[in-house]
C-alpha positions in Angstrom: 0.0 0.0 0.0 1.4 3.4 -1.0 2.1 6.2 1.5 -0.6 8.3 -0.1 -3.2 5.8 1.2 -1.8 5.7 4.8 -2.6 8.5 7.2 -0.6 7.2 10.1 2.0 4.4 10.5 3.4 3.4 13.9 6.5 1.3 13.9 8.0 -0.3 17.0 6.5 2.2 19.4 7.6 2.0 23.0 6.8 4.0 26.1 8.3 3.0 29.5 7.6 4.9 32.7 10.3 4.9 35.5 9.4 3.7 39.0 11.3 5.7 41.6 11.6 4.9 45.3 13.5 6.0 48.3 14.7 9.4 49.5 16.8 10.0 46.5 14.1 8.8 44.1 16.3 6.2 42.4 14.8 4.3 39.5 14.1 0.8 40.6 12.1 -0.4 37.6 10.1 0.4 34.5 6.4 0.2 33.7 6.3 -1.1 30.1 3.0 0.6 29.1 3.6 0.3 25.4 6.1 -2.3 24.3 6.9 -2.2 20.6 3.6 -1.9 18.8 3.0 -1.5 15.0 -0.1 0.1 13.7 -1.3 1.4 10.3 -4.4 3.6 9.7 -5.5 4.0 6.1 -7.0 7.2 4.8 -10.7 7.5 5.4 -10.7 4.2 7.4 -11.0 3.2 11.1 -8.5 1.1 13.1 -9.8 0.0 16.4 -7.5 -0.7 19.3 -9.2 -3.0 21.8 -8.3 -4.6 25.1 -9.0 -4.6 28.8 -8.3 -1.6 31.1 -4.6 -1.2 31.8 -3.4 -2.8 28.6 -1.8 0.5 27.3 -4.4 1.7 24.8 -4.8 5.3 26.0 -1.1 5.6 26.6 -0.5 4.6 23.0 -2.9 7.3 21.9 -1.1 10.0 23.9 2.2 8.9 22.5 0.9 9.0 19.0 -0.2 12.6 19.5 3.2 13.3 21.1 1.4 14.5 24.3 3.8 12.0 25.8 7.2 11.5 24.2 8.0 8.0 22.8 11.1 6.2 24.1 11.6 4.2 20.9 9.9 3.7 17.5 8.6 5.8 14.7 5.5 7.9 14.0 5.0 8.5 10.3 2.1 10.8 9.4 1.2 11.0 5.7 4.7 9.8 4.8 6.6 12.2 7.1 8.5 11.1 10.2 7.1 13.2 13.0 8.8 11.2 15.9 11.4 14.0 16.6 9.5 17.0 15.2 10.0 20.1 17.3 7.3 21.1 19.8 6.6 24.2 17.7 6.1 22.2 14.5 4.2 19.5 16.4 1.8 22.1 17.8 1.0 23.2 14.3 0.6 19.6 13.1 -1.9 18.8 15.9 -4.5 20.7 14.0 -4.6 17.7 11.7 -4.6 15.2 14.6 -7.4 15.7 17.1 -8.8 13.7 20.0 -12.3 13.0 21.4 -12.1 12.1 25.1 -13.9 9.5 27.1 -15.5 11.9 29.7 -17.9 14.2 27.8 -18.3 16.5 30.9 -14.7 16.6 32.3 -13.3 17.4 28.8 -15.3 20.6 28.4 -14.6 23.8 30.3 -17.6 24.5 32.5 -17.0 28.2 32.4 -17.2 28.4 28.6 -20.4 28.1 26.5 -20.4 25.4 24.0 -20.2 28.0 21.3 -17.0 29.4 22.8 -15.6 25.9 23.1 -16.1 25.1 19.4 -15.0 28.6 18.4 -11.8 28.5 20.3 -10.2 26.2 17.7 -11.1 28.7 14.9 -9.3 31.7 16.4 -6.0 30.9 14.8 -7.3 30.4 11.3 -7.5 34.0 10.1 -11.3 34.2 10.1 -13.3 37.3 10.9 -15.6 37.3 13.9 -18.6 36.7 11.7 -16.9 33.9 9.8 -16.0 32.2 13.1 -19.6 32.3 14.3 -20.9 31.0 11.0 -18.4 28.1 11.0 -19.2 27.5 14.7 -22.9 27.2 14.0 -22.2 25.0 11.0 -20.2 22.6 13.1 -22.8 22.4 15.9 -25.5 21.7 13.3 -23.3 19.1 11.7 -23.1 17.1 14.9 -26.8 17.5 15.8 -26.7 20.4 18.1 -28.9 23.4 17.3 -26.9 26.6 16.7 -29.3 28.5 18.9 -27.9 26.5 21.8 -24.4 27.9 21.4 -24.7 30.3 24.4 -25.6 27.4 26.8 -23.1 25.8 29.2 -22.0 22.2 29.3 -24.0 21.4 32.4 -27.2 22.3 30.5 -26.7 19.4 28.1 -27.0 15.6 28.4 -24.0 13.3 28.2 -24.6 12.5 24.6 -25.0 16.1 23.7 -21.8 17.0 25.4 -20.0 14.3 23.5 -21.4 15.8 20.3 -19.9 19.2 21.3 -16.6 17.4 21.9 -16.8 16.0 18.3 -17.6 19.5 17.0 -14.6 20.9 18.8 -12.3 18.3 17.3 -13.7 19.1 13.8 -13.2 22.8 14.2 -9.6 22.7 13.0 -10.4 20.4 10.0 -8.3 17.4 11.1 -7.5 14.3 8.9 -7.1 12.0 11.9 -9.2 11.8 15.0 -8.3 9.6 18.0 -11.5 8.5 19.8 -10.5 7.4 23.3 -13.4 5.4 24.6 -15.9 8.1 23.3 -19.1 6.2 24.2 -18.2 4.1 27.2 -19.6 6.7 29.7 -23.0 6.9 27.8 -26.2 4.9 27.8 -26.5 2.2 25.2 -29.1 4.0 23.2 -27.0 7.1 23.1 -23.9 5.1 22.2 -25.5 4.1 19.0 -26.3 7.7 18.1 -22.7 8.8 18.6 -21.3 5.9 16.7 -23.7 6.6 13.8 -22.6 10.3 14.0 -18.9 9.3 13.8 -19.6 7.0 10.8 -21.6 9.7 9.0 -18.9 12.3 9.5 -16.2 9.9 8.3 -18.2 9.2 5.1 -18.8 12.9 4.6 -15.4 14.3 5.4 -13.0 11.4 4.7 -11.7 11.2 8.3 -9.4 8.6 9.6 -10.1 7.2 13.1 -8.1 5.5 15.7 -10.9 4.2 17.8 -10.0 3.0 21.3 -12.5 0.7 23.1 -13.1 -2.4 25.2 -16.6 -2.9 23.6 -16.4 -5.2 20.7 -20.0 -4.6 19.8 -19.1 -1.0 18.9 -15.8 -2.0 17.3 -17.6 -4.5 14.9 -19.8 -1.8 13.5 -17.4 1.0 13.1 -14.0 -0.5 12.3 -12.2 -1.5 9.1 -9.4 -3.2 11.0 -8.9 -4.2 14.6 -5.7 -4.5 16.7 -6.1 -6.5 20.0 -3.8 -5.2 22.7 -2.7 -6.9 25.9 0.0 -5.8 28.4 1.5 -3.3 25.9 1.7 -5.7 23.0 -0.5 -6.3 19.9 -1.7 -9.9 20.1 -3.8 -10.1 17.0 -4.3 -7.7 14.0 -6.8 -8.3 11.2 -9.6 -6.9 9.0 -12.7 -6.6 11.2 -14.8 -9.2 9.3 -12.0 -11.7 9.4 -11.3 -11.1 13.1 -14.9 -11.6 14.1 -15.4 -14.7 11.8 -12.0 -16.4 12.5 -10.4 -15.1 15.7 -7.3 -17.1 16.5 -5.6 -15.7 19.6 -7.1 -17.1 22.8 -7.3 -13.6 24.2 -9.4 -12.4 21.2 -11.5 -15.5 21.5 -12.2 -14.7 25.2 -13.2 -11.1 24.4 -15.5 -12.1 21.6 -17.2 -14.9 23.6 -18.4 -12.2 26.0 -20.1 -10.2 23.3 -23.9 -10.7 23.3 -25.4 -11.9 20.0 -28.8 -11.2 18.5 -29.3 -14.8 17.5 -31.2 -16.8 20.2 -30.4 -20.1 18.7 -26.7 -19.4 18.5 -24.9 -20.8 21.5 -21.4 -19.5 22.2 -18.9 -21.2 24.5 -17.9 -18.7 27.1 -14.1 -18.7 27.1 -13.6 -17.0 30.5 -10.3 -15.7 31.7 -9.0 -16.2 35.1 -7.0 -13.6 37.0 -6.2 -10.0 36.1 -3.8 -8.4 33.6 -0.3 -8.8 35.1 1.5 -5.6 36.2 3.5 -4.0 33.3 6.1 -3.3 36.0 6.9 -7.0 36.1 5.6 -8.7 32.9 6.0 -12.4 32.6 8.7 -14.0 30.4 7.7 -15.7 27.1 4.2 -15.0 26.0 2.7 -12.1 27.9 -0.7 -13.9 28.0 0.7 -17.1 29.5 -0.7 -16.6 33.0 -4.3 -16.5 31.8 -4.3 -18.6 28.7 -6.3 -21.9 28.8 -4.0 -23.3 26.0 -0.7 -22.5 27.7 2.2 -25.0 27.2 5.8 -25.2 28.4 7.2 -23.2 25.4 4.8 -20.3 26.1 6.4 -19.8 29.6 9.9 -19.3 28.2 10.0 -18.2 24.6 8.4 -14.9 23.4 6.6 -15.3 20.0 6.6 -12.9 17.1 3.8 -12.4 14.6 2.6 -15.3 12.4 1.0 -14.1 9.2 -2.2 -16.1 8.7 -3.3 -14.1 5.6 -2.4 -10.9 4.0 -3.9 -8.7 6.7 -4.2 -11.2 9.6 -1.3 -11.4 12.1 -1.4 -13.4 15.3 1.1 -13.6 18.2 0.6 -17.2 19.4 2.8 -20.4 19.3 -0.1 -22.7 18.5 -1.2 -20.6 15.6 2.4 -20.7 14.4 2.4 -24.5 14.6 -1.1 -24.5 13.0 -2.7 -26.0 16.1 -5.4 -23.5 15.6 -8.3 -23.5 18.1 -11.6 -21.7 17.5 
């Protein structure tokens, strides 16, 4: 695939946080939040990053935006390496890379009207006051908020409406890439569907690329073109959405999918439950990172770390049994 079709490519991205103890705050260890991940987001498409809480999804998003500096790896945006871009240049580039946050209330300034919130991003674009207001009203209407509500404050809106305002704010600087960090997890199920439909409609209309972070595979299945399953700072499986849902191969992916409710009463799914919690990234296990919770673990998994096995052109799996073709579904 040519660089023209790729909005963002992430190569070998790592982010470790030091653990300091004692009076002199000496470094005694490292939390390996993101440990060498590779991702690729196509123009006008959605890549979903899924996994349990604490697996490193949100940290990866912050590193991609350079809100946190990476320790290793490359960030390539539209063919240009932005890993070591200066803060001044990165500040300008962030107009093309926006984020929609999880908390629709905490992410909005309670002292600013929603109109001021959306208009804030337009102030550095050389527009007149009238042009800013017209564009603000256009953006609010685009996300389903009446322009006459622009002088109201966040607390006067519902959670779903506040999230729509957050989307309008992200759109105000005309980005190419939007990172959606659990944007519907704090909303009621009925409202979740409305926001997901909004994001999909905006993508079709504006050609946006999304990195969609979620733990809800119901949402992911509807919105995504590709899915990366993350566990303890590593990508465990990466595939087209349809292929991942039809032929999941990694035991972690299987467990996540088995917990998704289906709308077919006659279809009985075997619940592949996981025991225990995600291990601490401060002291990850040797070998396969999933070994402590895997129902298919064997001796080799405890000692030898496994790389990706390419099952098909766009389907990669990090599992010894898949590599040996002892595939279990």
